[in-house]
N, C-alpha and C positions, 0 to 999 in steps of 0.2 A: 367696789362703787363705780357705777358708770360715769363716763366724762361728761361734761356739759355741752361739749361741741365735737364733731367729728375731728380726731387727730389727723395731721396731713398725710401720714403714711397711710391711713384708712382710705382717704380720698384718692390717693394714687394707686392704692390696690383695686379699688372700685373701676379707676379708669382702664386698668390693665386687663380686669375681667370683662369688661364691655368690650376691649379691642379684641380679646381671644375669642369671644363668643358672638360677635355681631354676624359674622358671614357664616356661621354654622348652618348645616342643613335643618330644617324644621323637623322636629320629632314626627309629626303627622305625616311628613312626607316620606320618611324613611322606615316609620313604624317602630314600635317598642322593641321586638327582638334585636333589631340592628343596634339600636341605642344601648341596650343591655350588653351585647357583644363588645362595642366599642369601650364601654365602662370597664368590663372585665378586661381588656387588654390594655387599660391605662390610657386609652385617647379620650381622655374628656378634661375639663377644665380641673377636676380633682387630682389628676395624675394617677400614678400607679397605686393600687390597692395594697396598704399594708396589713398584712394579716399576722396575729399573733401567735407565737410558737407556744404560748400557754394555753391556748383555747383548745377545748375538746367538744365533741358533739355526741349527742344520743337522741332516739327518737321516742315519741309518746303518741299514744293513739290520737287521731284528729277525726273531724266529722266527714272527712273524704278520704282518709287515709293517714299514713303516717306523717307527723310534724316533726322537723328538726330542730332540736334545742342546741344552741351554742353557748357554752360556757366559759366564763373567764373569772378565776376566782382571785382573791387577794389573800395576803399570807395569813391574817387572821379573819375568820368570817363574823360579821355583825348582822348580816341581814341580806336579802335580795332584792335585786333591781331588775324588773322586767323590762327589757328594752325593746322597743317596737321601732324598727327603723324606718326612715323617710324614702322618698323616691315617688311621691304622686300616686301611691297605690299600684304602680305600674313599672317602676323601676327599683333597682337597689336589691340587696339582699343581706343577710344577717351577719355575714363576715365583713362587710364593707366598712364599718365602724369599729373593727377592732382596736385601732389605736386609741380612739376615744374611750372605748370601754375599758381597756386596759387601765388606762390613768383614772377613770371613775372608780375601778374596784380598788386600786390602791389607795386613792384619797379619802374613800369612804368606808371602806371593809365591807363593801357589798358585792355578793356574788352577782356578776352580770349574766342573765339568763335571755338569750336572744333567739325568737323563734323565727323560722323561715316560713313565712305565711305565703298564701297563693296571692298571685298578682293578676290584676286586670291587663289587658282586655280578654285574656283567655278565660281568667276567673273573676268576673265582676261581682259587685256586691250581692249576697252578703259573705262571700267566701273568705276574703281578708280578715274581717272582724270576727267570723266564726271561728279561725284558727287562733286569732289572738285571745278569744275568750277561752278556748281549749287550753292554750297554755296557762292562762291564769288558773282555771279550775285545777289543773294539774298541780301547780304550785301549792294552792291551798291545801290540797289533799295530801302532797308527798313531800312538802320543803322541810318538814321537821324532821322526818325520817331521812330523808336524802341529805340535807345540808345542817341539820342540828338548829335550826331557827325557823321560826314562823313570822318573822318581822319581814313583810313585803312592801316594796316600794315599785313605782312604775314611772315610766317616762318615755319619750320619743322626740324626734324632730320632724316638723312639717306634717306629711301624712301619718307619720308615727306617733306624733302628738294628738292628731285627730283620733288614731286609733286606740291610743292611751285613754282618751276621754271616753270614747264609747266603750271601751273594755270596763272601765270603772262603774258606768252607769248599769251595764249589763250585770256585773258582779253583784253591785248592791241589790239590784232586783232579784238575781238568783238566790242569794245568801240571806237576804234581809237585812243586811248590814255591809258595811265597807270595809274590805280586808286588808287595804292599803294604808300604810302610815304617811306616806308623802308622795307628791307627783311632780315631775319635772316636765312640763309641757313647753317645748322650745318652738317657736314661729309655727304654731299649728293652724290648720285650716278648720274652722268649727261651723262656718255658714257657707255651704257649698253652692248656694245661689250667686256668691260673690258679693263682698263688702264693698264700700265706696273706695277703700284704697286699693283694692284690686283693679277697679274701673279707671281710677285717676292713674294707674301706674303705665298704663298702655303697653307698649312692646319694647321697653327699655331692654337692652341685652344685659341684664344682670342675674343670670341663672334662672330666676323665676319671674315672670311677668304676666300680663292678663291673658294672652293668647295661650300659652302653655299651661296656664292653671286651669282655663276653661277645657282644654284639651284632656288633662288629666282627671278632671271631674266627669267628663263625658264617658272616658274609659272605665272608670270606677262605677259611677252610678248607673250607667246603661240605661237611662230613660226612667228610672225610679223618681219618685216624688222627693225633690230636695229639701223640704221642710220636714220631712220624716226625722224625728229626733235621733234615730238609729244611724242616719247618714249625716245629718248635720247637727252635732249635739249641742249646739248654742239653744236649740228649741227644747232640750230635755229637761226633765226633773233633776237638777243638780244638788239637791239636799243631801245631806249625809256624806260628803265626799272629804277627802283629806286635804292637809295643808298643800297648796299648789304654787309653783314658780312659774309664770309666764314670762318668758324672756324672748325678745324680738328686736331687731333692728328697725331703725326709722326709714330706713331705704328699702323695705322689704313690702310686696304687694299685699302680704298678710298681716300688715301691722294691725288694721283694725279688728281682724279676727282675734287678735291676743287682747285688745282694748275691751272689745265686747264681752269676750268669755271672762276676762278678769273681773268685770263689773256684776256679771251674771253669777259667778263664783261667789263673790261677797254677799250679794244680795240673798243667796241660798245660805247664808249664815256659815260659810266655809271661810278659813284662813287662806290667804292669798298674797303673794308678792309679785307686784309687776315691775319688770325691768326693760326700759326702752334704750338700746344702744345707738347712739348718734353715728350715723353713718354706716351701720351694719346692714350689710345685703343679706339676702335668704342665703342660709348655710354658711355665713360668716364665721361660725364657730369650728366649721370642719376644716379650715385652712390652718395650718401650723405656724401662724405668726403671732405677734405679741396680743393683737386684739382676740384673735381665737383664742389663744391660751387664758387669756384674761376671763372671758366669758365662760370657758370650761371650769376655770377656778371658782366662778361665781355660782355655777350648778353644784359643784362640790360643796361649797360653804353652805348652800342652802339646805341640801340634804343632811349634812352634818348637824346643823343647827336645829333642824325639825327633829331628827332622831335623838338628839342630845336632850 
C-alpha cells in the first residue's frame, strides 16, 4: 500500500539526487554514445551496474539481424515475463536491470526474458518496437517448448513501459487475441507529444524532466507523427488487453501519462490498478532503498495476484 505523503527519507533522497545531477553535462551536448559509455562505467546517478551471475543469453532472428535475449530463471518456473528496459529509447541495455529482474523472478516464479533492442538515434522508430515485437512473437511460438509454459506476462519502465504497451497492441492485432496474462507498466510515456505534467515539470534535476524528455522523443520519433498510435499508444485501440499495473511517483514528469493511460485502459473494459507513490521521482524503484524495495514488492504482488 502506498503512503499518504512522502516519507522524510524520500524527500531527503530527492534532494540528494538533485544535488548530484544539477550540474551534469546535458545529454544533447555530449551525445547518446558518451552517456551510454559513462553508464557502463558506473559513472551515473545509478552507480555501478550489478549483473546477475544467474543470467545467460542467446540469440533469436530479428527484423534487422539477431536479437539477444537475456534470461534469468527462478527455481520453479510458473511463466514468463518479457521485460523491456527503459532509457528513453536511446540509453540502457538488457543487463542493466539484472538486480531488479532477479528479484522479480524469485518473487513471482516468472522467467525474465529481456531483449537487447536497437536504440535511437542510430536506430529510430520503428526499430526498437520491431525488435520487441519480434521477441514477443518468438515467445508465443517457442515458450512452451523452451520453458515448459505458455503463460506470458510483459512489463517495463519508462520507455520500456511504452514499448510494452506498443508490443501488446501489435500482438493483439497480429494474433487476433491478446497473448499476455498481465502487464506491469511502470512510469511509462504514452503520449509523446508531452502531457501537462511534463510541461509543468520544467528542468528540475530529478533524472527525467521536460528538456530531456523532449530530447528522448526527438531521438526516437525522428520527425514521425506523434499521434500515430504505434508511437503514442494512448491513441491506440486498447480493447482486449490484459490486467495492468500503472505505477508512478507524483514527482515524475510522466505522472499524467500513467493517469491518462489508466483511464483509457479502464474505458476499454480492461482491468487496471493505478498506484501513485508520493515523492517518487522517475526511476525511484531502481534505487536499493526502502522506498524502491517497497515499490518492487508491489509490482511482484500485483503479478502474483493476477496470475493466481
